[in-house]
N, C-alpha and C positions, 0 to 999 in steps of 0.2 A: 284265822282267829278274827273275830267281830272287832270293830272299832268300840264298841260298846264295853266288851270285855277286856280291852285293853286300856280303856279308860276305869274301869273299876280296879284293876290290878294296880294302876299307877296310884290311885288315890287309898288304895288300902294299906294297912300295917303288912309288914313283910312276911308275918307268919300267915296272917290271915289271906292274903295273896298266894300264897304256896298250895294254903289249904285247897283253894279254889280250882287248881289245877290237877287236882286227882283223876279228873276224868280224860286227860289228854294223855297221849302214849309217851314213852320215853323219848323218842325221837322227836316229837313235838316240844316236848320239854327242855329236851336239848338247844333245840333252835331257839327258842324262846331265851334260854338262859346267854345264848350267843349273842343275840339280838341286843337284851339289856346290857349285858357286860360290856359290850361296844360304847354304851352311852355313860358318861359321867355321872348323870344323875339316877341312873338305874342300876347302876354297879352292883350294890348291894343287894338288890331283888335278884340280878342276874346270877349273882352267887350263891343266893338261899336255894333258887329253883335249880342250878347245877347241883346243890348238895343232894337233890333227889334222884340223880342220875348214877349211873355205875360210871366210875372212873376211867376203867378201860374203854368203854365205849364213848367218853366224851375225846378222850385222846384218838381212838380212831377215827372219830368224826371230824376233828378238825387240827390233827397234827399236835404242835407245838402250843397253839392257843388252848386245846383242849387240856393238855397236861397242866398248862399254867393255870388255869380254871378249878382243874379238879384237886390239884393241890392246895390251892388258895381257899377254896370254899370248905376245906376239912381242917384247915389250921385253926387253931384258937385266934379269937380275934383279939388284941391288947388295944384297949382305948386310948385314942392319942390324948397328950396333954394339949390343952388349950393354950394356944400362944396368944400374949398381950403385948402390946406395945407401950414403954415407958411413956408416960406424958412429960412433956418439957417443963421444967420451972424456971419461971424468970425471977 
């Protein structure tokens, strides 16, 4: 994958980014999903890409990590509550 394409993926919305990967083989998408998942700032993109891959193949390709990714990318996401810190009053 070229650096230009990687830059485009990084700047795109997740849905748009996944749409641009339709010309990649499933194996290439899996490798990209594992790469992105391993980086905190790209984890959501990695899960979105993994969702386009077969769960059994993800597991076969990467063992326990593949199984975790296959499961997580198919679970409904529950938005986290924002945490605020209480101000101190004097």
